[in-house]
C-alpha positions as CSV (number, residue, x, y, z in Angstrom):
1,X,98.8,30.5,248.8
2,X,99.8,34.1,248.6
3,X,99.7,34.5,244.9
4,X,96.0,33.0,245.2
5,X,95.4,36.1,247.3
6,X,96.6,38.3,245.1
7,X,94.9,37.2,242.4
8,X,92.0,38.0,244.4
9,X,92.1,40.7,245.6
10,X,93.1,41.4,241.8
11,X,89.3,41.2,240.5
12,X,87.9,42.9,244.2
13,X,89.8,45.8,242.6
14,X,87.2,45.5,239.9
15,X,85.0,45.0,242.1
16,X,85.2,48.2,243.8
17,X,85.4,50.3,240.4
18,X,82.9,49.0,239.4
19,X,80.5,50.1,243.1
20,X,82.0,53.7,242.7
21,X,81.1,53.9,238.8
22,X,77.6,52.6,240.0
23,X,77.0,54.3,242.7
24,X,76.8,57.5,240.8
25,X,78.7,59.6,242.8
26,X,78.1,57.7,245.7
27,X,73.9,58.7,246.1
28,X,73.3,54.9,246.1
29,X,74.7,53.8,249.1
30,X,74.8,49.2,248.0
31,X,76.6,50.4,245.3
32,X,79.2,52.5,247.0
33,X,78.9,49.6,250.5
34,X,79.5,47.0,247.9
35,X,82.3,48.9,246.8
36,X,84.1,49.9,251.0
37,X,83.8,46.3,251.0
38,X,85.5,45.2,248.2
39,X,88.0,47.6,248.3
40,X,88.9,47.1,252.0
41,X,88.7,43.4,251.1
42,X,91.3,43.3,248.4
43,X,94.2,45.9,250.4
44,X,94.0,43.7,252.4
45,X,94.7,40.2,250.6
46,X,96.9,42.7,248.9
47,X,98.6,43.6,251.8
48,X,98.8,39.9,253.3
49,X,99.9,38.4,249.8
50,X,103.3,41.2,250.5
51,X,104.4,38.3,253.0
52,X,106.0,36.9,249.9
53,X,106.0,38.2,247.0
54,X,107.9,41.0,246.4
55,X,106.5,45.0,247.0
56,X,106.7,45.7,242.8
57,X,105.8,42.4,241.6
58,X,102.3,41.9,243.4
59,X,101.7,45.5,242.6
60,X,102.5,45.0,239.3
61,X,100.0,41.6,239.5
62,X,96.8,43.4,241.8
63,X,97.0,45.9,238.2
64,X,97.1,43.6,235.2
65,X,94.2,41.2,237.2
66,X,91.8,43.8,237.9
67,X,92.9,45.7,234.5
68,X,92.3,42.0,232.6
69,X,88.5,41.6,235.8
70,X,87.5,44.8,234.4
71,X,87.2,44.2,231.8
72,X,86.3,41.3,232.1
73,X,83.3,42.3,233.7
74,X,81.9,44.9,232.3
75,X,81.5,42.9,228.7
76,X,80.0,40.2,230.7
77,X,77.2,41.9,232.6
78,X,77.0,45.9,230.8
79,X,78.4,44.5,226.6
80,X,81.2,46.5,226.7
81,X,83.5,45.4,223.5
82,X,86.4,43.8,223.4
83,X,88.3,43.6,220.3
84,X,91.2,41.5,218.7
85,X,93.6,44.1,219.1
86,X,92.9,44.1,222.8
87,X,92.5,40.5,223.5
88,X,95.6,40.0,222.0
89,X,97.0,43.0,225.0
90,X,95.1,40.9,227.6
91,X,96.9,37.9,226.8
92,X,100.2,39.3,226.9
93,X,99.0,40.7,230.3
94,X,97.7,37.3,231.4
95,X,101.3,36.0,230.3
96,X,103.5,38.3,232.1
97,X,101.3,37.9,235.1
98,X,102.6,33.5,234.2
99,X,106.2,35.0,233.5
100,X,106.0,36.6,237.4
101,X,104.8,33.7,238.9
102,X,107.1,31.4,237.2
103,X,110.5,32.9,238.0
104,X,109.4,33.8,241.8
């Protein structure tokens, strides 16, 4: 269950990054509220996952899931292109996260 919470926390990390970007320097309040909500829940879930996952492993997975999530979201919703090299690197990140899960 901790791993699932950690992955959700990583996806929410992408949410707050998008919220901050779309808030236009914090001038669009709905995006600010979205960013703060995502950030709060992300940190809460991250903290809960630390009860069963070592901090260094959890932090690495949290960041990796966030990076992949933000890229996929930007591609699907905002038209940002993803190169073949990026896809290969994301595959390596996902393999690394899976390896960390299997080794713990």
